[in-house]
C-alpha positions as CSV (number, residue, x, y, z in Angstrom):
1,X,0.0,0.0,0.0
2,X,2.8,2.3,0.8
3,X,4.5,1.6,-2.5
4,X,1.4,2.2,-4.4
5,X,0.7,5.4,-2.6
6,X,4.2,6.7,-3.3
7,X,3.8,5.9,-7.0
8,X,0.5,7.8,-7.1
9,X,2.2,10.7,-5.5
10,X,5.0,10.8,-8.0
11,X,2.7,10.9,-11.1
12,X,1.5,14.5,-10.7
13,X,5.0,15.6,-10.1
14,X,6.1,14.2,-13.4
15,X,3.2,16.0,-15.1
16,X,4.2,19.2,-13.5
17,X,7.8,18.8,-14.7
18,X,6.6,18.1,-18.2
19,X,4.4,21.1,-18.3
20,X,7.3,23.3,-17.0
21,X,9.4,22.1,-19.9
22,X,6.8,22.9,-22.5
23,X,6.1,26.4,-21.1
24,X,7.9,29.2,-22.9
25,X,10.8,31.1,-21.3
26,X,8.6,34.1,-20.4
27,X,5.5,32.2,-19.4
28,X,5.4,33.7,-16.0
29,X,5.4,37.3,-17.4
30,X,2.4,39.1,-19.0
31,X,2.9,39.8,-22.8
32,X,1.7,43.0,-24.6
33,X,0.1,40.8,-27.2
34,X,-2.2,39.3,-24.5
35,X,-4.3,42.5,-24.8
36,X,-5.2,41.7,-28.4
37,X,-8.5,40.0,-29.1
38,X,-6.8,37.7,-31.7
39,X,-3.5,36.0,-31.7
40,X,-0.6,38.3,-32.6
41,X,0.4,36.5,-35.7
42,X,-3.2,36.6,-37.0
43,X,-3.5,40.3,-36.1
44,X,-0.3,41.1,-37.9
45,X,-1.5,39.5,-41.1
46,X,-4.9,41.3,-40.9
47,X,-3.2,44.7,-40.7
48,X,-0.6,44.0,-43.3
49,X,-3.3,43.0,-45.8
50,X,-5.3,46.0,-44.8
51,X,-2.3,48.4,-45.3
52,X,-1.5,47.2,-48.8
53,X,-5.2,47.0,-49.9
54,X,-5.9,50.5,-48.7
55,X,-2.8,51.9,-50.3
56,X,-3.5,50.2,-53.7
57,X,-7.1,51.5,-53.7
58,X,-6.1,55.1,-52.8
59,X,-3.4,55.2,-55.5
60,X,-5.7,53.9,-58.1
61,X,-8.4,56.5,-57.1
62,X,-5.9,59.4,-57.1
63,X,-4.5,58.4,-60.4
64,X,-8.0,58.5,-61.9
65,X,-8.6,61.9,-60.4
66,X,-5.4,63.3,-61.9
67,X,-6.3,62.0,-65.3
68,X,-9.9,63.3,-65.0
69,X,-8.7,66.7,-63.5
70,X,-10.8,66.0,-60.4
71,X,-9.6,67.8,-57.2
72,X,-7.9,65.4,-54.8
73,X,-9.5,66.9,-51.7
74,X,-13.0,65.8,-52.8
75,X,-13.4,62.4,-51.1
76,X,-16.0,59.8,-51.4
77,X,-17.2,57.6,-48.4
78,X,-15.2,54.7,-49.7
79,X,-12.1,56.8,-49.9
80,X,-12.6,58.1,-46.4
81,X,-12.9,54.5,-45.1
82,X,-9.7,53.6,-47.0
83,X,-7.8,56.6,-45.5
84,X,-9.0,55.6,-42.0
85,X,-8.0,52.0,-42.6
86,X,-4.6,53.1,-43.9
87,X,-3.9,55.3,-40.9
88,X,-5.0,52.6,-38.5
89,X,-2.8,49.9,-40.1
90,X,0.2,52.3,-40.1
91,X,-0.3,53.0,-36.4
92,X,-0.6,49.3,-35.6
93,X,2.4,48.2,-37.7
94,X,4.6,50.9,-36.3
95,X,3.6,50.3,-32.7
96,X,2.8,46.6,-32.3
97,X,4.1,44.7,-35.3
98,X,6.4,41.9,-34.2
99,X,6.0,42.7,-30.5
100,X,5.7,39.1,-29.6
101,X,8.8,38.3,-31.7
102,X,10.8,41.1,-30.2
103,X,9.8,40.2,-26.7
104,X,11.0,36.7,-27.2
105,X,14.6,38.1,-27.4
106,X,14.2,40.9,-24.9
107,X,12.8,38.8,-22.1
108,X,15.4,37.1,-19.9
109,X,14.9,33.4,-18.9
110,X,14.2,32.7,-15.3
111,X,17.3,31.3,-13.7
112,X,15.5,28.7,-11.5
113,X,13.9,27.0,-14.5
114,X,17.0,27.0,-16.7
115,X,20.1,26.9,-14.7
116,X,22.3,25.8,-17.6
117,X,21.3,28.4,-20.1
118,X,23.7,31.2,-19.1
119,X,26.6,28.7,-19.0
120,X,25.8,27.6,-22.6
121,X,25.5,31.2,-23.8
122,X,28.8,32.2,-22.3
123,X,30.6,29.2,-23.8
124,X,32.7,30.1,-26.8
125,X,33.2,27.8,-29.8
126,X,36.6,26.2,-30.1
127,X,39.2,26.6,-32.8
128,X,37.4,29.6,-34.5
129,X,39.5,32.5,-33.2
130,X,41.8,32.7,-36.4
131,X,39.2,31.9,-39.0
132,X,37.4,34.8,-40.8
133,X,33.6,34.6,-40.8
134,X,31.7,34.2,-44.0
135,X,30.7,37.3,-45.8
136,X,33.5,39.5,-44.6
137,X,35.6,41.2,-47.3
138,X,39.0,39.8,-48.0
139,X,42.0,42.1,-48.1
140,X,43.7,39.8,-50.5
141,X,41.3,40.8,-53.3
142,X,43.1,44.1,-53.7
143,X,46.9,44.5,-54.3
144,X,48.7,45.5,-51.2
145,X,51.3,48.3,-51.0
146,X,52.9,50.3,-48.3
147,X,51.3,53.7,-48.1
148,X,54.3,55.1,-46.2
149,X,56.9,53.9,-48.7
150,X,57.9,55.6,-51.9
151,X,55.7,55.9,-55.0
152,X,57.8,53.8,-57.3
153,X,56.0,50.6,-56.4
154,X,52.6,52.3,-56.9
155,X,53.7,53.7,-60.2
156,X,54.7,50.2,-61.4
157,X,51.4,48.7,-60.2
158,X,49.3,51.4,-62.0
159,X,51.4,51.2,-65.2
160,X,51.0,47.4,-65.3
161,X,47.3,47.6,-64.7
162,X,47.4,45.7,-61.3
163,X,45.9,48.8,-59.6
164,X,43.2,50.7,-61.5
165,X,44.1,54.3,-62.0
166,X,40.6,55.5,-61.0
167,X,41.0,54.0,-57.5
168,X,44.1,55.8,-56.4
169,X,42.2,58.6,-54.6
170,X,40.2,56.1,-52.5
171,X,43.2,53.9,-51.8
172,X,45.6,56.6,-50.9
173,X,43.3,59.1,-49.3
174,X,45.4,61.9,-50.8
175,X,44.1,63.4,-54.1
176,X,47.3,65.3,-54.9
177,X,49.5,62.2,-54.4
178,X,47.0,60.2,-56.5
179,X,47.4,62.7,-59.3
180,X,51.2,62.5,-59.0
181,X,51.2,58.7,-59.1
182,X,48.8,58.6,-62.0
183,X,50.9,61.2,-63.9
184,X,54.2,59.3,-63.4
185,X,52.5,56.0,-64.5
186,X,51.2,57.8,-67.6
187,X,54.7,59.0,-68.4
188,X,56.1,55.6,-67.9
189,X,53.6,53.8,-70.1
190,X,53.7,56.4,-72.9
191,X,57.4,57.3,-72.7
192,X,56.3,61.0,-72.8
193,X,57.3,63.7,-70.3
194,X,54.6,66.0,-69.1
195,X,56.8,68.8,-67.9
196,X,54.7,71.4,-69.7
197,X,51.5,70.5,-67.8
198,X,51.4,72.0,-64.3
199,X,50.7,69.7,-61.3
200,X,51.3,71.7,-58.1
201,X,49.3,74.7,-57.0
202,X,45.9,73.2,-57.5
203,X,43.5,71.8,-54.9
204,X,42.5,68.4,-56.2
205,X,40.2,67.8,-53.3
206,X,37.7,70.3,-54.8
207,X,37.2,68.2,-57.9
208,X,37.2,64.7,-56.4
209,X,33.7,63.2,-56.9
210,X,32.6,66.4,-58.7
211,X,34.2,66.6,-62.1
212,X,37.3,65.6,-64.1
213,X,38.0,62.1,-63.0
214,X,41.6,60.7,-63.0
215,X,43.4,64.1,-63.1
216,X,47.1,64.4,-64.0
217,X,47.4,68.2,-63.9
218,X,45.6,71.3,-64.9
219,X,45.7,73.9,-67.6
220,X,46.4,77.6,-67.0
221,X,44.1,80.0,-68.8
222,X,44.5,83.8,-68.6
223,X,41.3,85.6,-67.6
224,X,40.8,89.2,-68.7
225,X,37.9,91.6,-68.1
226,X,36.2,94.1,-70.4
227,X,33.8,96.8,-69.6
228,X,32.0,98.4,-68.0
229,X,29.1,97.1,-70.1
230,X,26.0,99.3,-69.7
231,X,23.0,97.1,-70.1
232,X,19.5,98.0,-69.1
233,X,20.8,100.8,-67.0
234,X,23.3,98.8,-65.0
235,X,27.0,98.4,-65.4
236,X,28.7,95.0,-65.7
237,X,32.3,93.9,-65.8
238,X,32.6,90.9,-68.1
239,X,35.3,88.2,-67.5
240,X,36.7,86.3,-70.5
241,X,39.1,83.4,-70.4
242,X,40.9,83.0,-73.7
243,X,44.3,82.5,-75.4
244,X,43.3,84.4,-78.5
245,X,45.0,87.8,-79.0
246,X,42.9,91.0,-79.3
247,X,39.7,89.2,-78.4
248,X,39.3,90.9,-75.0
249,X,40.6,94.2,-76.5
250,X,38.1,94.3,-79.3
251,X,35.2,93.3,-77.0
252,X,36.2,96.0,-74.6
253,X,36.2,98.5,-77.4
254,X,32.6,97.5,-78.2
255,X,31.6,97.9,-74.6
256,X,33.2,101.4,-74.6
257,X,31.2,102.4,-77.7
258,X,28.0,101.2,-76.2
259,X,28.6,102.9,-72.9
260,X,29.5,106.2,-74.6
261,X,26.2,106.0,-76.6
262,X,24.0,105.6,-73.5
263,X,24.0,101.8,-73.1
264,X,22.2,98.8,-74.6
265,X,18.8,97.3,-73.8
266,X,17.8,93.6,-73.8
267,X,14.6,91.5,-73.8
268,X,14.3,87.8,-72.9
269,X,11.9,86.5,-75.5
270,X,11.6,83.0,-74.1
271,X,13.1,80.9,-71.3
272,X,12.8,77.2,-71.7
273,X,15.0,74.1,-71.6
274,X,14.2,71.1,-73.8
275,X,14.5,67.4,-73.7
276,X,13.3,65.1,-76.5
277,X,13.0,61.3,-75.8
278,X,12.5,58.9,-78.6
279,X,10.0,56.0,-78.3
280,X,9.1,53.2,-80.7
281,X,5.9,51.3,-81.4
282,X,5.1,48.3,-83.5
283,X,3.4,50.4,-86.1
284,X,3.4,54.0,-87.3
285,X,-0.4,54.2,-86.6
286,X,0.2,53.4,-83.0
287,X,2.9,56.1,-82.8
288,X,0.6,58.6,-84.3
289,X,-2.0,57.8,-81.7
290,X,0.4,58.9,-79.0
291,X,1.3,62.0,-81.0
292,X,-2.4,63.0,-81.2
293,X,-2.8,62.3,-77.5
294,X,0.1,64.6,-76.6
295,X,-1.1,67.4,-78.8
296,X,-4.6,67.3,-77.4
297,X,-5.0,70.4,-75.2
298,X,-7.2,68.6,-72.6
299,X,-4.4,66.2,-71.9
300,X,-1.7,68.9,-71.4
301,X,-2.8,69.9,-68.0
302,X,-2.6,66.3,-66.7
303,X,0.9,65.9,-68.2
304,X,2.0,69.2,-66.7
305,X,1.0,68.1,-63.2
306,X,3.0,64.8,-63.7
307,X,6.0,66.7,-65.2
308,X,6.1,69.5,-62.6
309,X,6.4,67.0,-59.7
310,X,10.1,66.6,-60.6
311,X,11.1,70.0,-59.2
312,X,9.7,73.1,-57.5
313,X,11.3,75.1,-60.3
314,X,10.3,73.1,-63.4
315,X,7.1,74.2,-65.2
316,X,6.1,72.4,-68.5
317,X,5.4,74.9,-71.3
318,X,4.8,72.7,-74.3
319,X,5.3,69.4,-76.1
320,X,6.3,69.3,-79.8
321,X,6.2,66.0,-81.6
322,X,7.9,64.7,-84.7
323,X,7.1,61.3,-86.3
324,X,9.7,59.2,-88.2
325,X,8.0,56.0,-89.3
326,X,7.0,54.1,-86.1
327,X,9.4,56.2,-84.0
328,X,8.1,59.2,-82.1
329,X,10.2,62.2,-80.9
330,X,8.7,64.3,-78.2
331,X,10.3,67.6,-77.5
332,X,9.4,68.8,-74.0
333,X,9.9,72.5,-73.2
334,X,9.9,73.8,-69.6
335,X,11.1,76.7,-67.6
336,X,13.8,75.9,-65.1
337,X,14.3,79.1,-63.0
338,X,17.9,80.3,-62.7
339,X,19.3,76.8,-63.4
340,X,20.2,75.6,-66.9
341,X,17.9,72.7,-66.0
342,X,19.2,69.7,-68.0
343,X,18.8,67.3,-65.1
344,X,15.6,68.9,-64.0
345,X,13.8,68.5,-67.4
346,X,15.1,65.0,-67.8
347,X,13.5,63.9,-64.5
348,X,10.2,65.5,-65.5
349,X,10.3,63.7,-68.9
350,X,11.0,60.4,-67.1
351,X,7.9,61.0,-64.9
352,X,5.7,61.6,-68.0
353,X,7.1,58.5,-69.7
354,X,6.3,56.4,-66.7
355,X,2.8,57.9,-66.7
356,X,2.2,57.2,-70.4
357,X,3.4,53.6,-70.0
358,X,0.1,52.7,-68.4
359,X,-2.0,53.9,-71.3
360,X,0.5,52.9,-73.9
361,X,2.1,49.6,-72.6
362,X,3.5,48.8,-76.0
363,X,5.6,51.9,-76.0
364,X,9.3,51.1,-76.1
365,X,11.5,53.9,-74.7
366,X,14.7,53.9,-76.8
367,X,16.5,56.9,-75.2
368,X,15.7,59.8,-72.8
369,X,17.3,62.0,-75.4
370,X,16.6,61.5,-79.1
371,X,18.7,64.4,-80.4
372,X,15.6,66.4,-81.2
373,X,16.4,68.5,-78.2
374,X,19.0,69.4,-79.6
375,X,22.0,69.5,-77.2
376,X,25.5,70.6,-78.1
377,X,24.9,70.1,-81.8
378,X,24.0,72.7,-84.5
379,X,20.3,72.2,-85.2
380,X,17.7,74.2,-87.0
381,X,15.1,73.4,-84.3
382,X,17.1,75.4,-81.8
383,X,17.6,78.3,-84.3
384,X,13.8,78.4,-85.0
385,X,12.1,77.3,-81.8
386,X,14.8,78.4,-79.3
387,X,16.4,76.5,-76.4
388,X,17.5,78.0,-73.1
389,X,17.3,81.8,-73.1
390,X,16.1,83.5,-76.3
391,X,17.4,87.0,-76.1
392,X,17.5,90.2,-78.3
393,X,19.8,93.1,-77.5
394,X,20.0,96.5,-79.2
395,X,21.9,99.7,-79.0
396,X,22.2,103.0,-81.0
397,X,25.8,104.0,-81.5
398,X,26.3,107.7,-82.2
399,X,28.1,108.9,-85.3
400,X,31.0,110.5,-83.4
401,X,31.5,107.3,-81.3
402,X,31.7,105.2,-84.5
403,X,34.3,107.5,-85.8
404,X,36.3,108.0,-82.6
405,X,36.2,104.5,-81.0
406,X,35.5,102.1,-83.9
407,X,37.6,104.1,-86.4
408,X,35.1,103.7,-89.2
409,X,31.8,105.1,-90.5
410,X,28.2,104.1,-90.2
411,X,27.8,103.4,-93.9
412,X,30.9,101.2,-94.0
413,X,29.7,99.1,-91.1
414,X,26.2,98.7,-92.6
415,X,27.7,97.5,-95.9
416,X,30.2,95.2,-94.2
417,X,27.5,93.6,-92.1
418,X,25.2,92.9,-95.2
419,X,28.0,91.5,-97.4
420,X,29.8,89.5,-94.7
421,X,27.5,88.5,-91.8
422,X,24.3,88.1,-93.9
423,X,25.1,87.4,-97.6
424,X,28.5,85.7,-96.9
425,X,26.9,83.4,-94.3
426,X,24.0,82.6,-96.6
427,X,26.5,81.6,-99.4
428,X,28.2,79.3,-96.9
429,X,24.9,77.7,-95.9
430,X,25.5,78.8,-92.3
431,X,23.1,77.6,-89.6
432,X,22.7,80.3,-87.0
433,X,26.0,81.9,-88.0
434,X,25.0,85.2,-89.3
435,X,27.5,87.1,-87.2
436,X,31.1,88.1,-87.1
437,X,32.5,86.0,-84.2
438,X,29.9,85.5,-81.5
439,X,31.3,82.0,-80.7
440,X,34.6,83.6,-79.5
441,X,32.9,85.8,-77.0
442,X,30.4,83.2,-75.7
443,X,33.1,80.5,-75.2
444,X,35.5,82.9,-73.4
445,X,32.7,84.0,-71.0
446,X,31.6,80.4,-70.5
447,X,35.1,79.2,-69.5
448,X,35.7,82.2,-67.2
449,X,32.4,81.7,-65.4
450,X,32.4,77.9,-65.1
451,X,29.8,77.1,-67.8
452,X,29.9,74.1,-70.1
453,X,32.0,75.4,-73.0
454,X,30.6,72.6,-75.3
455,X,27.3,74.3,-75.3
456,X,28.7,77.3,-77.2
457,X,27.6,75.3,-80.3
458,X,23.9,76.3,-79.9
459,X,24.5,79.3,-77.6
460,X,26.5,81.0,-80.3
461,X,23.6,81.0,-82.7
462,X,23.3,84.7,-83.5
463,X,22.2,87.1,-86.2
464,X,23.6,90.6,-86.2
465,X,21.6,93.4,-87.8
466,X,22.9,97.0,-88.6
467,X,20.8,99.9,-89.9
468,X,21.5,103.6,-90.3
469,X,19.4,106.0,-88.2
470,X,18.8,109.8,-88.2
471,X,19.6,110.2,-91.9
472,X,22.6,107.9,-91.7
473,X,24.3,109.7,-88.8
474,X,23.7,107.1,-86.1
475,X,24.0,103.3,-86.2
476,X,21.3,100.9,-84.9
477,X,22.9,97.5,-83.9
478,X,21.0,94.4,-82.7
479,X,21.9,90.8,-82.0
480,X,19.3,88.1,-81.7
481,X,20.4,84.9,-80.0
482,X,17.6,82.3,-79.7
483,X,19.4,79.5,-77.7
484,X,21.7,80.7,-75.0
485,X,22.2,77.8,-72.5
486,X,23.5,79.3,-69.4
487,X,23.3,79.0,-65.6
488,X,22.4,82.4,-64.1
489,X,22.8,81.4,-60.4
490,X,23.6,78.2,-58.6
491,X,20.4,76.3,-57.9
492,X,20.5,73.1,-55.8
């Protein structure tokens, strides 16, 4: 009887031990998830599905409103319910998502139930102190060299191609030393001495990651000034960087003649930057459908809203389309504030292309720039339609100033302009080159002010007109330049 009684007393103890083993580590502590009416994993799934469903519904509704020019603040009951559901799901996911999972790691196990756990956690694995863990970068992947030693070894590595030339700045941490090593490696590989190219006296840190990769030196350019130039009642001093003789002097003589005659006046006719992507369809008929869609005035407002989201300065002005077979060229024109705006207009064009892809899924975007822009190339579209700043300037030069400063007469200048700048350029088939040497002045100013000198191609489009006034005693001079691409101020 005693033995049987002892066995019966041991059975519940075994059951208690078994239940203690199956209980989770933090079973004695209340969980935050216990306040939920449903299990935490099920609640998480419900709110995740609710979040994505509400987001998808609202995005579709707002897209339809934009296309139909419906104000976004006018909400239907279903949209109100979707907004409330979205806000509720966001609050839950931010505050409670994964709380049970996180609490599993935050909660400490009770020492009386698990006496061996801390010992196992403190036990370190054996024979792993000298082995690198998986996923860590290996130093053997890059050639090693002593940064404190001489540069001869580095020059040999760069010349042989073992060390990429473009990686010297990152490897050495010294931009000037990187330029020196790259320069010596170039001299060694080409057997040419670059003594005529200056190296010292330039801060290479200022261009690292900004412009001119892999420098080996710099070029010295003299900068002169001309003026004062009296324009619209204000005086300006114009910097010019050039190696051409008499350019600054002749420009300064013109500024002097204008100032002595009362100054010049200017008018900005148009301010727009352009970008023209090219897209392709399976048929010319399908490409024409997109052309008609873009030229429809009712669609322009919707496209302008999509385009203008790219920047607070960009404002779409117009879209000009040209069809070549089944390829469509779309020339977007937009104002860009004080910036030249090439990147700004490109982002806006990309937004419009993504928007059009939903209605024209068969549209194949070939290039974000299809040369119908046209950038850094002589093109009639820039000469006729304009690109950048379209400007006209005029001045009346008095007869005595023409004789004293310019050393000539009004009639001689009028005849020279007609025979050279107008008739001579027409005989040559010039495109936007009806002037004496506008490209010289534009390029010199661009280099001196940090503009892109390659854009003098279209920026130098200019027609010079000269006419006698006041019975031939005075000279009216005007220049019309339809595509000056220039940054007025630094934006962003």
